[in-house]
C-alpha positions as CSV (number, residue, x, y, z in Angstrom):
1,M,118.4,94.0,117.4
2,V,116.2,96.6,119.3
3,F,118.6,99.4,118.5
4,G,118.6,98.3,114.9
5,R,114.8,98.4,114.7
6,L,114.7,101.7,116.5
7,N,117.3,103.2,114.1
8,S,115.1,102.0,111.1
9,I,112.0,103.7,112.6
10,L,113.9,106.9,113.3
11,M,115.1,106.9,109.7
12,R,111.5,106.6,108.4
13,F,110.5,109.4,110.6
14,T,113.3,111.6,109.3
15,I,112.4,110.8,105.8
16,T,108.8,111.7,106.4
17,S,109.7,115.0,108.0
18,L,112.0,115.9,105.1
19,L,109.2,115.1,102.6
20,L,106.8,117.5,104.6
21,V,109.4,120.3,104.7
22,V,109.6,120.0,100.8
23,T,105.8,120.2,100.6
24,C,105.7,123.1,102.9
25,S,108.2,125.0,100.8
26,A,106.0,124.6,97.8
27,F,103.1,126.0,99.8
28,A,105.2,128.8,100.9
29,Q,106.0,129.8,97.4
30,I,102.3,129.8,96.5
31,N,101.6,131.9,99.6
32,E,104.0,134.5,98.5
33,V,102.1,135.2,95.3
34,D,99.3,136.9,97.3
35,T,99.8,136.8,101.1
36,T,96.3,138.2,101.8
37,R,94.4,135.6,100.0
38,W,96.5,132.3,100.1
39,Q,96.6,130.4,103.4
40,Y,98.4,127.2,104.3
41,R,98.9,124.9,107.2
42,I,101.2,121.9,107.5
43,T,101.0,119.6,110.4
44,A,103.4,116.7,111.1
45,T,102.9,114.6,114.2
46,G,104.2,111.2,115.2
47,I,105.3,108.8,118.0
48,V,108.0,106.1,118.3
49,L,107.8,103.3,120.7
50,G,110.5,100.7,121.3
51,G,110.9,97.6,123.5
52,N,108.6,94.5,123.5
53,V,106.5,96.1,120.7
54,N,108.2,98.5,118.2
55,D,105.6,101.1,116.9
56,F,106.0,104.0,114.6
57,I,102.9,106.1,114.0
58,S,102.8,109.3,111.8
59,S,99.8,111.5,111.2
60,S,100.3,114.5,109.0
61,R,98.0,117.0,107.2
62,A,98.6,119.5,104.5
63,E,96.0,122.2,103.8
64,I,95.9,125.2,101.4
65,A,93.0,127.7,100.9
66,H,92.5,130.5,98.5
67,N,90.1,133.2,99.8
68,G,89.1,135.3,96.7
69,P,86.5,138.1,96.6
70,K,83.7,135.7,95.5
71,W,85.1,132.2,95.1
72,G,87.0,130.2,97.7
73,L,89.0,127.0,97.3
74,Y,90.1,124.6,100.0
75,S,92.1,121.5,99.6
76,G,93.4,119.4,102.5
77,T,95.1,116.0,102.5
78,S,95.7,114.0,105.5
79,Y,97.9,110.9,105.8
80,T,98.2,108.3,108.6
81,Y,100.8,105.6,108.8
82,K,101.6,102.9,111.4
83,N,104.2,100.2,111.4
84,R,104.3,97.6,114.1
85,D,107.2,95.2,114.2
86,H,108.0,95.8,110.5
87,E,104.4,95.2,109.5
88,I,102.4,98.1,108.0
89,T,99.0,98.1,109.7
90,T,97.8,101.6,108.8
91,N,98.4,103.3,105.5
92,D,95.4,105.8,105.1
93,V,95.0,108.8,102.8
94,T,92.1,111.2,102.7
95,S,91.8,114.3,100.4
96,R,89.0,116.8,101.0
97,N,88.3,119.5,98.4
98,I,85.8,122.3,98.8
99,L,84.7,124.9,96.3
100,S,82.7,127.7,98.0
101,Y,81.0,130.9,96.9
102,G,80.7,134.1,98.9
103,Q,82.8,132.6,101.7
104,R,83.5,136.1,103.1
105,R,79.9,136.3,104.2
106,R,78.7,134.6,107.4
107,L,76.5,132.1,105.5
108,Y,77.7,130.6,102.2
109,P,77.1,127.5,100.0
110,F,79.9,125.1,98.9
111,V,80.4,121.8,97.1
112,I,82.6,119.1,98.6
113,V,84.5,116.3,97.0
114,S,86.3,113.8,99.2
115,L,88.6,110.9,98.1
116,S,90.1,108.3,100.5
117,K,91.8,105.0,100.8
118,S,92.2,103.0,104.0
119,L,94.3,100.0,104.8
120,R,93.1,100.1,108.5
121,R,89.4,99.9,107.4
122,G,90.0,97.7,104.3
123,I,88.7,100.4,101.9
124,D,90.2,100.2,98.4
125,F,88.8,103.4,97.4
126,Q,86.0,105.8,98.6
127,Y,84.6,109.0,97.2
128,Q,81.9,111.5,98.6
129,V,80.4,114.3,96.7
130,G,77.6,116.8,97.5
131,P,76.4,120.4,98.1
132,G,76.3,122.1,101.5
133,A,76.2,125.3,103.5
134,A,78.4,126.7,106.2
135,Y,78.0,129.4,108.8
136,R,81.0,131.4,110.3
137,V,80.1,132.1,113.9
138,F,83.1,134.4,114.3
139,G,86.4,134.9,112.7
140,N,89.5,137.0,112.8
141,Q,93.3,136.5,112.1
142,N,93.7,134.5,115.3
143,S,90.5,132.6,115.9
144,Y,87.6,131.3,114.1
145,L,84.6,129.0,114.3
146,R,82.5,127.4,111.5
147,V,79.6,125.1,111.6
148,G,78.0,123.5,108.6
149,S,76.1,120.7,106.9
150,A,75.9,119.0,103.5
151,V,74.1,116.1,101.7
152,I,76.6,113.8,100.2
153,Y,76.7,110.7,98.0
154,E,79.2,108.1,99.0
155,R,80.5,105.1,97.2
156,S,83.0,102.7,98.9
157,K,84.9,99.8,97.4
158,Y,86.1,97.4,100.1
159,E,88.7,94.6,100.1
160,G,86.0,92.1,101.2
161,D,82.2,91.5,101.4
162,H,81.6,90.3,105.0
163,F,80.6,93.2,107.2
164,E,79.6,94.1,110.8
165,N,76.1,95.7,110.9
166,Y,75.5,95.3,107.2
167,A,73.7,92.4,105.6
168,G,74.7,93.0,102.1
169,T,77.0,90.6,100.0
170,S,78.7,93.1,97.7
171,D,82.1,94.6,98.3
172,V,80.6,98.0,97.1
173,I,78.4,100.0,99.3
174,T,76.7,103.3,98.2
175,K,75.0,105.6,100.6
176,W,73.4,109.0,100.9
177,R,74.6,110.8,104.0
178,L,74.0,113.9,106.0
179,Q,77.4,115.6,106.9
180,A,77.5,117.9,110.0
181,F,80.6,119.6,111.1
182,V,82.1,122.0,113.6
183,A,85.6,123.3,113.0
184,G,87.7,126.1,114.5
185,T,90.7,127.5,116.3
186,Q,90.9,129.5,119.4
187,S,93.9,131.5,120.6
188,L,94.1,131.8,124.4
189,P,94.9,135.1,126.0
190,G,98.5,136.2,125.3
191,G,98.6,134.0,122.2
192,R,100.9,131.4,123.8
193,V,98.5,128.5,123.1
194,R,96.2,127.8,120.2
195,L,93.5,125.2,120.5
196,V,92.4,123.5,117.2
197,Y,89.4,121.3,117.0
198,E,87.1,119.6,114.5
199,V,84.1,117.2,114.8
200,N,82.6,115.5,111.6
201,W,79.5,113.6,112.0
202,Q,78.1,111.6,108.9
203,P,74.9,109.6,109.6
204,A,73.5,107.7,106.7
205,F,69.9,108.1,105.6
206,Q,69.5,104.3,105.2
207,G,70.4,102.1,108.1
208,P,72.7,102.5,111.2
209,N,75.7,103.4,109.0
210,N,77.2,106.2,111.0
211,R,80.7,107.7,111.0
212,V,82.4,110.1,113.4
213,Y,85.7,111.8,113.2
214,A,86.9,114.1,116.0
215,L,90.3,116.0,116.3
216,A,91.6,118.1,119.1
217,G,94.9,119.8,119.0
218,A,97.0,122.2,121.0
219,E,99.8,124.4,119.5
220,V,102.5,126.3,121.4
221,P,104.0,128.9,119.0
222,I,107.8,129.0,118.9
223,S,107.8,131.6,116.2
224,R,105.3,133.5,114.1
225,K,104.8,130.6,111.7
226,V,106.0,127.5,113.6
227,A,104.4,125.9,116.6
228,L,104.8,122.6,118.6
229,R,101.7,120.5,118.2
230,G,99.9,117.8,120.2
231,N,97.0,115.8,118.6
232,L,94.1,113.7,119.9
233,E,92.2,111.9,117.0
234,Y,89.1,109.6,117.5
235,I,87.4,107.7,114.6
236,H,84.3,105.5,114.8
237,E,82.4,103.8,112.0
238,N,79.5,101.5,112.4
239,V,79.9,99.4,109.2
240,V,83.4,97.8,108.9
241,L,84.7,94.5,107.5
242,V,84.5,91.5,109.9
243,E,87.6,91.5,112.1
244,K,88.3,95.3,111.6
245,S,88.0,97.6,114.6
246,K,85.2,100.2,114.6
247,Y,87.2,102.5,116.8
248,D,90.6,104.2,116.5
249,F,92.3,106.6,119.0
250,I,95.6,108.3,118.1
251,V,97.8,110.5,120.3
252,S,100.7,112.2,118.5
253,F,103.2,115.0,118.8
254,G,105.0,117.2,116.3
255,L,105.0,120.5,114.5
256,T,102.6,123.0,112.6
257,I,103.7,125.4,110.0
258,T,101.1,128.1,109.0
259,N,100.6,131.6,107.8
260,I,97.1,131.8,109.1
261,F,97.8,133.5,112.3
262,K,99.1,137.1,112.4
263,N,100.1,139.5,115.2
264,H,96.9,141.6,114.8
265,S,93.2,140.8,115.0
266,E,91.9,142.2,111.8
267,E,88.3,141.0,111.2
268,I,87.4,139.1,108.0
269,D,85.5,141.4,105.6
270,E,81.8,140.9,105.4
271,D,79.4,142.0,102.7
């Protein structure tokens, strides 16, 4: 029985990996159109546990960016799946899309549109939209650091209407939020380890409706475009449905495929 469940979990992991490889091939073809402007990163991590409790957790992210002379476009989709003893407990998708202008400058404006759905949080559908500005602290072909902020409007449709830390009776909550973020990658001397990090803080203007997302990852390159990857993810949200957890912590391991990092350190052009 245990081996049967383990085989089923491994089969799901294999199918997920194959789907990600197909996705990566599509990104690679787009990247070949203009290798100096198109960038992609595919990350697939997961963990399988067997025994008294059978867990399968998969966390993946696909990102593509176009860095034009004036306009920039970024689209990133993340997916988290968890199956415990044949019961799906997490099935979350988030798509973040950013249109920026003058992104080759250190300081530039952008507009963000984010769409998400979360079984773990009981969110049927959520969208965010708003303008912002980002500042590139430094950047080259191996490392970069960006900070930024935005003012966003958020609308969330939940599966229920009984919440922690919220007295409303509707299953729809709308909020204006401030979004502040730090994101970057740092290659250690010798290029044998890359550190990837992101912190996203979204306090609401009305009430204690705050949200925090943090990611820390380490990549060990095994070729110019492929690296072993380990992830730590932390999520906290003040307002959740009753009996839903406010906190999530995920540790996972897998692979990253990207064309962002080169063998030289050519600085990004600045106007």
